[in-house]
C-alpha positions as a printed NumPy array, in Angstrom:
array([[  1.608,  24.799,  18.594],
       [  0.444,  21.537,  17.082],
       [ -2.39 ,  19.763,  18.784],
       [ -1.538,  16.097,  19.007],
       [ -4.252,  13.754,  20.282],
       [ -3.347,  10.319,  21.518],
       [ -5.209,   7.323,  20.175],
       [ -3.523,   4.057,  21.116],
       [ -0.483,   2.187,  19.722],
       [  1.398,  -1.008,  20.069],
       [  3.754,  -2.738,  17.664],
       [  1.388,  -5.561,  16.744],
       [  2.841,  -9.094,  17.01 ],
       [  3.283, -11.227,  13.978],
       [  0.951, -14.133,  13.543],
       [  1.857, -16.481,  10.724],
       [ -0.638, -17.515,   8.123],
       [ -0.814, -20.574,   5.916],
       [ -2.098, -20.684,   2.422],
       [ -4.482, -23.643,   1.95 ],
       [ -5.037, -23.28 ,  -1.784],
       [ -4.693, -20.732,  -4.542],
       [ -5.572, -20.543,  -8.243],
       [ -4.95 , -17.654, -10.526],
       [ -7.99 , -15.934, -12.112],
       [ -8.201, -16.17 , -15.831],
       [-11.343, -13.987, -16.362],
       [-13.917, -12.034, -14.584],
       [-16.336, -15.009, -14.291],
       [-13.735, -17.13 , -12.473],
       [-14.457, -16.722,  -8.82 ],
       [-11.687, -18.946,  -7.445],
       [ -9.677, -16.984,  -4.862],
       [ -6.814, -17.751,  -2.537],
       [ -8.094, -19.261,   0.759],
       [ -6.223, -18.776,   3.974],
       [ -6.547, -19.625,   7.656],
       [ -4.657, -18.385,  10.736],
       [ -2.163, -20.913,  12.041],
       [ -3.147, -20.214,  15.665],
       [ -5.223, -17.884,  17.724],
       [ -2.387, -15.475,  18.798],
       [ -3.37 , -12.821,  16.183],
       [ -5.072,  -9.606,  17.203],
       [ -8.841,  -9.304,  16.735],
       [-11.238,  -6.572,  15.841],
       [-14.939,  -6.953,  14.994],
       [-14.536,  -4.45 ,  12.115],
       [-11.387,  -3.38 ,  10.334],
       [-11.609,  -0.188,   8.272],
       [ -8.926,   0.06 ,   5.563],
       [ -8.26 ,   3.71 ,   4.828],
       [ -8.182,   6.706,   7.116],
       [ -9.665,   9.193,   4.728],
       [-13.064,  10.82 ,   4.941],
       [-15.035,   7.728,   4.018],
       [-13.026,   5.397,   6.245],
       [-13.349,   7.602,   9.279],
       [-17.049,   8.159,   8.493],
       [-17.552,   4.424,   8.372],
       [-15.822,   3.937,  11.7  ],
       [-17.738,   6.805,  13.321],
       [-21.111,   5.411,  12.029],
       [-20.23 ,   1.901,  13.293],
       [-19.614,   3.327,  16.842],
       [-22.759,   5.431,  16.558],
       [-24.732,   2.215,  15.816],
       [-23.206,   0.32 ,  18.752],
       [-19.947,  -1.243,  17.503],
       [-17.406,  -1.659,  20.285],
       [-14.313,  -3.098,  18.623],
       [-13.373,  -1.154,  15.489],
       [ -9.901,  -0.372,  14.192],
       [ -8.869,   1.984,  11.329],
       [ -5.721,   1.157,   9.302],
       [ -4.112,   3.925,   7.296],
       [ -0.844,   3.754,   5.333],
       [ -0.028,   7.483,   5.509],
       [  1.369,   9.171,   8.658],
       [ -1.837,  11.227,   9.023],
       [ -5.601,  10.837,   8.479],
       [ -7.679,  12.646,   5.912],
       [ -6.368,  11.47 ,   2.571],
       [ -7.363,  13.41 ,  -0.558],
       [-10.302,  15.05 ,   1.211],
       [ -7.798,  17.394,   2.932],
       [ -7.552,  19.232,  -0.402],
       [-11.342,  19.806,  -0.723],
       [-12.754,  23.329,  -0.751],
       [-16.21 ,  24.747,  -1.316],
       [-19.218,  22.908,  -0.018],
       [-20.912,  19.504,  -0.199],
       [-23.734,  18.835,  -2.615],
       [-26.993,  17.962,  -0.89 ],
       [-30.723,  18.102,  -1.655],
       [-33.492,  19.207,   0.693],
       [-31.424,  19.531,   3.866],
       [-33.033,  21.545,   6.69 ],
       [-30.549,  24.384,   6.099],
       [-31.505,  24.695,   2.489],
       [-35.194,  24.365,   3.213],
       [-35.003,  27.052,   5.882],
       [-33.628,  29.549,   3.326],
       [-36.126,  28.523,   0.701],
       [-33.286,  27.749,  -1.665],
       [-32.815,  24.13 ,  -2.551],
       [-32.807,  21.568,  -5.313],
       [-35.074,  18.588,  -5.138],
       [-33.844,  15.034,  -4.785],
       [-34.95 ,  14.279,  -8.375],
       [-33.139,  17.367,  -9.723],
       [-29.883,  16.355,  -8.012],
       [-30.227,  12.803,  -9.292],
       [-30.585,  13.971, -12.871],
       [-27.663,  16.329, -12.479],
       [-25.248,  13.727, -11.014],
       [-26.226,  11.117, -13.618],
       [-25.583,  13.399, -16.581],
       [-23.935,  12.152, -18.745],
       [-24.271,   8.664, -17.189],
       [-23.039,   6.318, -14.524],
       [-22.565,   2.586, -14.242],
       [-25.129,   2.018, -11.518],
       [-27.79 ,   4.722, -11.484],
       [-29.608,   3.106,  -8.565],
       [-26.543,   3.895,  -6.39 ],
       [-26.906,   7.616,  -7.314],
       [-30.466,   7.564,  -5.949],
       [-29.236,   6.078,  -2.7  ],
       [-26.568,   8.757,  -2.423],
       [-28.938,  11.699,  -3.114],
       [-31.819,  10.446,  -1.071],
       [-29.481,  10.123,   1.898],
       [-27.684,  13.445,   1.316],
       [-29.713,  15.6  ,   3.627],
       [-29.527,  13.065,   6.451],
       [-25.757,  12.881,   6.022],
       [-25.424,  16.672,   6.487],
       [-27.621,  16.506,   9.587],
       [-25.616,  13.602,  11.028],
       [-22.319,  15.497,  10.509],
       [-23.699,  18.396,  12.475],
       [-25.707,  16.541,  15.183],
       [-23.282,  13.769,  15.96 ],
       [-19.943,  15.538,  15.282],
       [-20.717,  19.261,  15.492],
       [-19.179,  19.85 ,  12.075],
       [-20.959,  23.163,  11.607],
       [-21.974,  22.501,   7.964],
       [-24.825,  25.049,   8.014],
       [-23.924,  27.683,   5.492],
       [-25.293,  27.806,   1.956],
       [-22.412,  28.318,  -0.427],
       [-21.353,  27.508,  -4.024],
       [-23.904,  25.615,  -6.091],
       [-24.71 ,  22.531,  -8.021],
       [-26.685,  23.345, -11.147],
       [-27.414,  26.706,  -9.58 ],
       [-28.643,  25.083,  -6.372],
       [-26.787,  25.852,  -3.144],
       [-24.257,  23.568,  -1.528],
       [-24.023,  23.196,   2.244],
       [-20.64 ,  24.205,   3.699],
       [-18.896,  24.969,   6.983],
       [-19.33 ,  28.091,   9.052],
       [-15.66 ,  28.847,   9.588],
       [-14.2  ,  32.133,  10.848],
       [-10.828,  31.322,   9.367],
       [-12.287,  30.177,   6.015],
       [-10.949,  26.662,   6.436],
       [-11.706,  24.356,   3.511],
       [-14.572,  21.937,   3.752],
       [-12.096,  19.029,   3.779],
       [-10.196,  20.389,   6.684],
       [-13.335,  20.956,   8.742],
       [-14.729,  17.54 ,   7.841],
       [-11.489,  15.643,   8.681],
       [-10.979,  17.45 ,  11.974],
       [-14.6  ,  16.672,  12.999],
       [-13.976,  13.003,  12.167],
       [-10.683,  13.002,  14.039],
       [-12.526,  14.295,  17.149],
       [-15.214,  11.68 ,  16.766],
       [-12.669,   8.755,  16.621],
       [-10.721,  10.134,  19.574],
       [-13.838,  10.765,  21.656],
       [-15.058,   7.248,  21.038],
       [-11.761,   5.467,  21.605],
       [-11.462,   4.173,  18.055],
       [ -7.868,   3.017,  17.473],
       [ -6.081,   4.185,  14.352],
       [ -2.971,   2.464,  13.002],
       [ -0.98 ,   4.966,  10.949],
       [  1.957,   4.043,   8.653],
       [  0.355,   0.667,   8.193],
       [ -0.233,  -0.843,   4.739],
       [ -2.735,  -3.687,   4.261],
       [ -1.359,  -6.399,   1.909],
       [ -4.221,  -8.931,   1.852],
       [ -7.86 ,  -9.453,   2.816],
       [ -8.123, -13.115,   3.755],
       [-11.172, -15.243,   3.152],
       [-12.176, -18.778,   4.128],
       [-13.251, -21.607,   1.831],
       [-16.782, -20.187,   1.666],
       [-15.492, -16.771,   0.594],
       [-16.198, -15.027,   3.922],
       [-13.714, -12.512,   5.339],
       [-11.492, -13.839,   8.129],
       [ -8.544, -11.424,   8.569],
       [ -6.298,  -8.747,   7.08 ],
       [ -2.549,  -9.008,   6.736],
       [ -0.571,  -5.735,   6.916],
       [  2.95 ,  -4.378,   7.139],
       [  3.803,  -2.022,   9.994],
       [  7.249,  -0.713,  10.918],
       [  8.713,  -3.373,   8.622],
       [  6.902,  -6.295,  10.267],
       [  4.01 ,  -8.315,   8.933],
       [  0.99 ,  -8.254,  11.226],
       [ -2.41 ,  -9.913,  11.159],
       [ -5.719,  -8.762,  12.55 ],
       [ -8.418, -11.432,  12.684],
       [-11.845,  -9.981,  11.858],
       [-15.272, -10.868,  10.573],
       [-15.913,  -7.585,   8.699],
       [-13.641,  -5.366,   6.618],
       [-14.62 ,  -1.986,   5.147],
       [-12.354,  -1.053,   2.243],
       [-12.279,   2.662,   1.603],
       [ -8.822,   3.278,   0.151],
       [ -8.307,   3.569,  -3.552],
       [ -5.548,   4.6  ,  -6.017],
       [ -5.079,   8.298,  -6.339],
       [ -4.872,   7.927, -10.141],
       [ -6.162,   5.19 , -12.363],
       [ -3.428,   3.363, -14.319],
       [ -4.705,   3.12 , -17.884],
       [ -2.665,  -0.009, -18.541],
       [ -5.414,  -2.059, -16.893],
       [ -6.812,  -4.92 , -18.884],
       [-10.45 ,  -4.218, -19.566],
       [-12.705,  -7.228, -19.863],
       [-15.919,  -6.305, -21.668],
       [-19.351,  -7.89 , -21.445],
       [-20.635,  -6.019, -24.48 ],
       [-24.195,  -7.271, -24.074],
       [-24.498,  -6.121, -20.449],
       [-26.637,  -2.977, -20.278],
       [-25.354,   0.3  , -18.779],
       [-22.343,   2.502, -19.112],
       [-19.956,   0.371, -17.145],
       [-17.315,  -2.267, -17.839],
       [-15.636,  -4.797, -15.663],
       [-11.857,  -4.61 , -15.375],
       [ -8.831,  -6.332, -13.875],
       [ -6.479,  -4.117, -11.855],
       [ -2.787,  -3.978, -12.722],
       [ -0.046,  -4.571, -10.173],
       [  0.115,  -0.849,  -9.218],
       [ -3.516,  -0.67 ,  -8.122],
       [ -2.773,  -2.276,  -4.763],
       [ -5.94 ,  -1.257,  -2.995],
       [ -8.121,  -2.685,  -5.682],
       [ -6.008,  -5.818,  -5.741],
       [ -7.033,  -6.428,  -2.114],
       [-10.693,  -6.755,  -3.103],
       [-10.086,  -8.414,  -6.438],
       [ -8.005, -11.206,  -4.834],
       [-10.824, -11.722,  -2.409],
       [-13.203, -12.295,  -5.381],
       [-14.593,  -8.792,  -5.873],
       [-15.86 ,  -7.41 ,  -9.162],
       [-14.343,  -4.097, -10.277],
       [-16.362,  -1.694, -12.372],
       [-15.866,   1.601, -14.149],
       [-17.508,   4.15 , -16.426],
       [-16.359,   4.325, -19.997],
       [-15.106,   7.193, -22.033],
       [-15.368,   5.374, -25.382],
       [-14.321,   8.392, -27.492],
       [-11.647,  10.048, -25.331],
       [ -9.231,  12.505, -26.901],
       [ -5.58 ,  11.562, -26.36 ],
       [ -4.09 ,  13.283, -23.285],
       [ -7.259,  15.259, -22.563],
       [-10.427,  15.089, -20.52 ],
       [-12.337,  16.005, -23.648],
       [-14.493,  13.424, -25.428],
       [-15.267,  13.439, -29.13 ],
       [-18.966,  13.996, -29.376],
       [-21.486,  11.953, -31.314],
       [-22.57 ,  14.901, -33.474],
       [-19.206,  14.552, -35.279],
       [-20.341,  11.154, -36.504],
       [-23.935,  12.126, -37.035],
       [-22.558,  14.66 , -39.515],
       [-20.214,  12.273, -41.335],
       [-17.034,  11.757, -39.303],
       [-15.468,   8.263, -39.302],
       [-13.266,   6.369, -36.842],
       [-10.15 ,   4.734, -38.339],
       [ -7.352,   2.736, -36.799],
       [ -3.602,   3.156, -37.255],
       [ -3.78 ,   1.361, -40.562],
       [ -6.301,   3.856, -41.886],
       [ -9.191,   1.399, -41.934],
       [-12.668,   2.024, -40.459],
       [-13.118,  -0.568, -37.735],
       [-16.454,   0.273, -36.087],
       [-19.676,   2.115, -36.959],
       [-20.002,   4.563, -34.049],
       [-23.647,   5.398, -34.613],
       [-24.612,   1.739, -34.78 ],
       [-22.632,   0.681, -31.685],
       [-22.934,   1.023, -27.933],
       [-20.193,   2.617, -25.778],
       [-18.896,  -0.788, -24.837],
       [-18.926,  -2.058, -28.402],
       [-16.87 ,   0.979, -29.453],
       [-14.417,   0.385, -26.605],
       [-14.22 ,  -3.3  , -27.31 ],
       [-13.425,  -2.647, -30.949],
       [-10.897,   0.067, -30.091],
       [ -8.979,  -2.19 , -27.741],
       [ -8.62 ,  -4.76 , -30.558],
       [ -6.694,  -2.235, -32.636],
       [ -2.951,  -1.609, -32.662],
       [ -1.999,   0.164, -29.449],
       [ -5.732,   0.473, -28.664],
       [ -5.881,   3.77 , -30.571],
       [ -8.079,   5.458, -33.154],
       [ -8.322,   8.602, -35.266],
       [-11.493,  10.695, -35.731],
       [-11.435,  11.938, -39.307],
       [-13.834,  14.558, -40.802],
       [-13.857,  17.51 , -43.177],
       [-14.894,  21.163, -43.154],
       [-18.527,  20.345, -43.796],
       [-18.683,  18.37 , -40.523],
       [-16.654,  21.161, -38.82 ],
       [-19.339,  23.738, -39.719],
       [-22.128,  21.57 , -38.249],
       [-20.767,  20.54 , -34.922],
       [-21.23 ,  22.778, -31.78 ],
       [-17.878,  22.169, -30.09 ],
       [-15.278,  22.331, -32.867],
       [-13.589,  25.316, -31.233],
       [-13.186,  23.223, -28.055],
       [-11.175,  20.677, -29.961],
       [ -9.225,  23.347, -31.704],
       [ -8.445,  25.35 , -28.551],
       [ -7.196,  22.121, -26.898],
       [ -4.906,  21.487, -29.878],
       [ -6.378,  18.048, -30.48 ],
       [ -6.628,  18.315, -34.248],
       [ -4.352,  18.306, -37.254],
       [ -5.554,  19.57 , -40.635],
       [ -4.582,  18.935, -44.265],
       [ -5.823,  19.782, -47.7  ],
       [ -5.393,  16.341, -49.214],
       [ -5.761,  12.747, -47.969],
       [ -2.115,  12.144, -48.744],
       [ -1.05 ,  15.065, -46.479],
       [ -3.407,  13.901, -43.727],
       [ -2.088,  10.352, -43.945],
       [  1.468,  11.664, -43.503],
       [  0.472,  13.769, -40.532],
       [ -1.289,  10.914, -38.611],
       [  1.209,   8.244, -39.978],
       [ -1.22 ,   5.876, -41.646],
       [ -1.254,   4.339, -45.11 ],
       [ -2.584,   6.885, -47.641],
       [ -4.191,   4.306, -49.953],
       [ -6.023,   2.569, -47.104],
       [ -7.219,   5.933, -45.677],
       [ -8.424,   6.991, -49.092],
       [-10.529,   3.875, -49.423],
       [-12.083,   4.624, -45.996],
       [-13.083,   8.176, -46.656],
       [-15.75 ,   9.225, -49.159],
       [-15.731,  12.958, -48.586],
       [-13.677,  15.868, -49.893],
       [-11.216,  18.069, -47.991],
       [ -9.977,  20.035, -46.231],
       [ -9.583,  17.302, -43.626],
       [ -9.263,  17.224, -39.878],
       [ -8.099,  14.395, -37.594],
       [ -7.716,  13.812, -33.922],
       [ -6.297,  10.867, -32.06 ],
       [ -7.998,   9.103, -29.155],
       [ -8.682,   5.889, -27.326],
       [-11.328,   4.252, -25.173],
       [-10.67 ,   4.429, -21.508],
       [-12.312,   4.179, -18.081],
       [-12.919,   7.213, -15.979],
       [-10.338,   7.571, -13.176],
       [-12.833,   8.844, -10.571],
       [-15.477,   6.289, -11.466],
       [-13.412,   3.101, -11.193],
       [-13.336,   0.653,  -8.255],
       [-15.134,  -2.052,  -6.381],
       [-18.759,  -2.72 ,  -7.207],
       [-21.149,  -2.483,  -4.212],
       [-24.855,  -2.794,  -3.66 ],
       [-27.229,  -0.459,  -1.799],
       [-25.91 ,  -1.847,   1.562],
       [-22.295,  -1.099,   0.619],
       [-21.64 ,  -4.86 ,   0.372],
       [-18.967,  -5.807,  -2.107],
       [-20.201,  -7.829,  -5.016],
       [-18.215, -10.826,  -6.142],
       [-17.428, -11.739,  -9.68 ],
       [-19.873, -14.625,  -9.294],
       [-22.696, -12.113,  -8.708],
       [-22.996, -12.808,  -5.03 ],
       [-22.211, -10.676,  -2.004],
       [-18.744, -11.378,  -0.383],
       [-19.643, -12.135,   3.192],
       [-18.164,  -9.536,   5.614],
       [-16.651,  -7.277,   2.926],
       [-17.942,  -3.754,   2.506],
       [-16.598,  -0.698,   0.592],
       [-17.08 ,   3.035,   0.173],
       [-15.175,   6.141,  -0.885],
       [-12.119,   5.962,  -3.149],
       [-12.426,   2.15 ,  -3.32 ],
       [-15.852,   2.17 ,  -5.069],
       [-16.557,   2.551,  -8.727],
       [-19.556,   3.205, -10.899],
       [-21.349,   5.858,  -8.832],
       [-19.981,   8.934, -10.598],
       [-19.665,   9.416, -14.328],
       [-17.154,  11.307, -16.409],
       [-18.988,  14.429, -15.416],
       [-17.985,  13.813, -11.773],
       [-18.669,  16.774,  -9.547],
       [-16.448,  17.605,  -6.594],
       [-19.206,  18.368,  -4.012],
       [-21.013,  15.169,  -4.947],
       [-17.769,  13.17 ,  -4.5  ],
       [-17.684,  14.356,  -0.834],
       [-21.352,  13.405,  -0.435],
       [-20.69 ,  10.009,  -1.963],
       [-17.88 ,   9.167,   0.473],
       [-19.955,  10.292,   3.488],
       [-23.206,   8.556,   2.468],
       [-21.68 ,   5.233,   1.552],
       [-19.169,   5.433,   4.441],
       [-22.136,   5.69 ,   6.774],
       [-23.979,   2.837,   4.984],
       [-20.876,   0.632,   5.121],
       [-20.34 ,   1.303,   8.867],
       [-24.017,   0.581,   9.613],
       [-24.136,  -2.575,   7.467],
       [-20.966,  -3.976,   8.986],
       [-22.178,  -3.244,  12.543],
       [-25.547,  -4.893,  11.825],
       [-23.762,  -7.957,  10.384],
       [-21.502,  -8.326,  13.47 ],
       [-24.437,  -7.823,  15.77 ],
       [-26.587, -10.447,  14.026],
       [-23.93 , -13.052,  13.372],
       [-21.324, -12.869,  16.059],
       [-22.06 , -10.24 ,  18.729],
       [-19.854,  -7.299,  19.599],
       [-16.666,  -7.771,  21.593],
       [-14.628,  -5.361,  23.753],
       [-11.769,  -3.399,  22.255],
       [ -8.567,  -5.477,  22.421],
       [ -5.989,  -3.532,  20.454],
       [ -4.2  ,  -0.888,  22.586],
       [ -2.462,   1.844,  20.553],
       [ -1.069,   5.343,  20.94 ],
       [ -0.532,   6.65 ,  17.481],
       [ -0.917,  10.488,  17.344],
       [ -3.414,  12.181,  15.105],
       [ -2.466,  15.63 ,  13.728],
       [ -5.455,  17.845,  13.2  ],
       [ -5.879,  18.808,   9.502],
       [ -5.944,  22.497,  10.317],
       [ -2.505,  22.213,  11.984],
       [ -1.181,  20.092,   9.17 ],
       [ -2.154,  22.762,   6.693],
       [ -0.798,  25.535,   8.926],
       [  2.538,  23.752,   9.274],
       [  2.829,  23.252,   5.537],
       [  1.889,  26.829,   4.692],
       [  4.217,  28.295,   7.346],
       [  7.271,  26.69 ,   5.516],
       [  7.135,  28.934,   2.449],
       [ 10.805,  29.061,   1.579],
       [ 13.15 ,  26.206,   0.693],
       [ 16.977,  26.466,   0.51 ],
       [ 17.937,  24.812,  -2.757],
       [ 21.692,  24.623,  -2.289],
       [ 24.376,  25.246,  -4.915],
       [ 23.501,  23.761,  -8.288],
       [ 26.601,  24.842, -10.175],
       [ 29.303,  22.627, -11.692],
       [ 26.933,  19.637, -11.894],
       [ 27.695,  16.527, -13.888],
       [ 26.165,  16.648, -17.316],
       [ 23.574,  14.014, -18.081],
       [ 19.895,  13.01 , -17.623],
       [ 18.953,  12.031, -14.095],
       [ 15.786,  10.783, -12.376],
       [ 14.724,  11.243,  -8.828],
       [ 11.711,  11.376,  -6.536],
       [ 10.283,  13.437,  -3.606],
       [  7.368,  13.069,  -1.283],
       [  4.343,  15.014,  -2.468],
       [  1.035,  15.527,  -0.61 ],
       [ -0.382,  12.1  ,  -1.665],
       [  2.538,  10.065,  -2.856],
       [  5.961,  10.257,  -4.539],
       [  6.598,  12.708,  -7.358],
       [  9.088,  11.52 ,  -9.99 ],
       [ 11.111,  13.895, -12.113],
       [ 13.718,  13.829, -14.878],
       [ 16.433,  16.433, -14.708],
       [ 18.669,  17.385, -17.691],
       [ 22.039,  18.93 , -16.909],
       [ 24.1  ,  20.625, -19.688],
       [ 27.162,  22.699, -19.227],
       [ 27.072,  22.067, -15.484],
       [ 23.653,  23.585, -14.915],
       [ 20.059,  22.347, -14.995],
       [ 18.427,  23.047, -18.352],
       [ 15.196,  21.069, -18.089],
       [ 12.986,  19.531, -15.415],
       [ 10.187,  17.21 , -16.403],
       [  7.5  ,  15.647, -14.163],
       [  7.52 ,  11.95 , -15.059],
       [  4.653,  10.79 , -12.885],
       [  2.768,  11.787,  -9.754],
       [ -0.35 ,  11.065,  -7.781],
       [ -1.192,  14.64 ,  -6.735],
       [ -4.605,  16.136,  -7.363],
       [ -4.343,  17.679, -10.832],
       [ -5.483,  21.138,  -9.761],
       [ -2.776,  21.413,  -7.087],
       [ -0.017,  20.073,  -9.447],
       [ -1.116,  22.583, -12.035],
       [ -0.817,  25.33 ,  -9.463],
       [  2.738,  24.187,  -8.609],
       [  3.757,  23.965, -12.285],
       [  1.943,  27.172, -13.505],
       [  2.081,  29.373, -10.452],
       [ -0.824,  31.341,  -9.011],
       [ -1.661,  34.981,  -8.03 ],
       [  1.708,  36.307,  -9.119],
       [  3.594,  33.473,  -7.409],
       [  5.919,  32.005, -10.025],
       [  5.866,  28.27 , -10.756],
       [  8.274,  26.028,  -8.87 ],
       [ 10.168,  24.705, -11.945],
       [ 11.101,  28.127, -13.271],
       [ 12.175,  29.167,  -9.778],
       [ 14.54 ,  26.171,  -9.589],
       [ 15.991,  26.897, -13.02 ],
       [ 16.599,  30.541, -12.03 ],
       [ 17.963,  29.847,  -8.498],
       [ 21.001,  27.697,  -9.324],
       [ 23.522,  29.831,  -7.485],
       [ 22.365,  28.828,  -4.023],
       [ 19.291,  30.998,  -3.795],
       [ 16.086,  30.036,  -1.994],
       [ 12.833,  29.219,  -3.781],
       [  9.312,  30.067,  -2.591],
       [  6.756,  27.307,  -2.604],
       [  3.585,  27.96 ,  -4.557],
       [  0.945,  29.036,  -2.057],
       [ -1.965,  26.593,  -2.094],
       [  0.206,  23.855,  -3.506],
       [  2.841,  23.714,  -0.793],
       [  3.272,  19.978,  -0.481],
       [  3.449,  19.411,  -4.283],
       [  5.995,  22.256,  -4.608],
       [  8.183,  20.83 ,  -1.865],
       [  7.886,  17.367,  -3.459],
       [  9.195,  18.669,  -6.8  ],
       [ 12.148,  20.424,  -5.185],
       [ 13.017,  17.341,  -3.15 ],
       [ 12.752,  15.175,  -6.267],
       [ 15.167,  17.447,  -8.171],
       [ 17.66 ,  17.306,  -5.282],
       [ 17.266,  13.546,  -5.055],
       [ 17.925,  13.231,  -8.825],
       [ 21.135,  15.183,  -8.449],
       [ 22.301,  13.322,  -5.352],
       [ 22.   ,  16.457,  -3.113],
       [ 21.062,  16.315,   0.616]])
């Protein structure tokens, strides 16, 4: 039986807002933002509003209560808490915790800092904050929430993680989220599920005044003096406009979110700076980066016209990226010959990933990569055989988000702190590099969630004083273990008859674990002949499991193609929600119930 725990709920009343002024930003140095004020005092009030009910948001709320906050509310757009952390397994990276010290097996703080920062992050000082607070974070989870993270398991750089003692081998994410759920319930912290925040409002001085959200089709407002933003896009949309300060030191860039990055838009419209780690030499469609030793041994970077447009060895990451984004379609080709191939250490990695084309002559190579042969010939001063791989400069998905300082205060584009605005978790950028490590990601959301909660509480205490809880709610929290059990218990889906279908190409969508999964379905001769995943926000590992199968369990697409006479299909164990989402998307595309 499911365990439902009541928190509080009321359909919050609508309080109108009035825009006093608003100017569109035309660059990252423009700090003009829309300024609002409430029309009257009928809106609801909370001292601290936490946006996002994932691991970091709930950690921030729990820490705020731990430090004495009395009027905190968590707002979550999903129908359950936990977010992407629910999919986390293994342990949490930490250095010098009492559990590691007791076993005599541990990595030092300095070792972990070096490991996390390799190959580089935007703000290395933030990595130090994370690692130096990692042991205390583990102790807090156990002492304050009885999380049971006492086992040494897994490793980071051959150093042990800390993970949960769990008789049923529950994942670290499940244990963490259930512990946080208990904490919010035990401390009467209200959680508004199925509620999407649309704006963070600020006054004429740039200080936070309220949040505006949509709940059950109605617009609501919660007046507040402190907001902790923890929600972030599941995937980074690479169509963002990147604004470079090429002279600014460090790995990072400043960027402007596109319309789909709604959680980042909240902070950006309030004046926040967004930051990200660069992959200046990213291979097209791959997590692989072209290494510098290619260029040290003679490779060149050419654009789609065949011209060399930047000297890689004489340029910084940001200068390479800046130059790349000035080229047609923001793309480049790495071109080298067999002499370079024989000198680089990771040629087989490029070849195994099918990143390269090869040709005996420049003319053949130019035809393969569709550039002008004469221009390419002028750019290359070495003999064949030739190799070429396409790529672009991009920002790292997991590293992008709001820029914060050591107190988890959000930094504005004017270089100043935005009063009353804090951030942690998925909302924050620049703390992990393109070598992001899973266990460190969990530690990041916990450490900075705690810092954000503590900082917001201190700010309210010093500037306004704490007030009693005023928002009564009764939303139900489902424990993560029960959510997982429910999903895994539904292993079989009835597909329905898929014969005598109308020929054509159809698109549809279904609800995955994180968000909608969009598919394209091709029907020929009355049957489905092809299913293509057009877009999704699922964790890549779980989507790969659904599409490739695991442990003898066939992939979900091949099952659908083979089960068109009304048979049932089995979801892929471990990727249940993603599998169900794909099936529902196919049925939606075909107009089936």
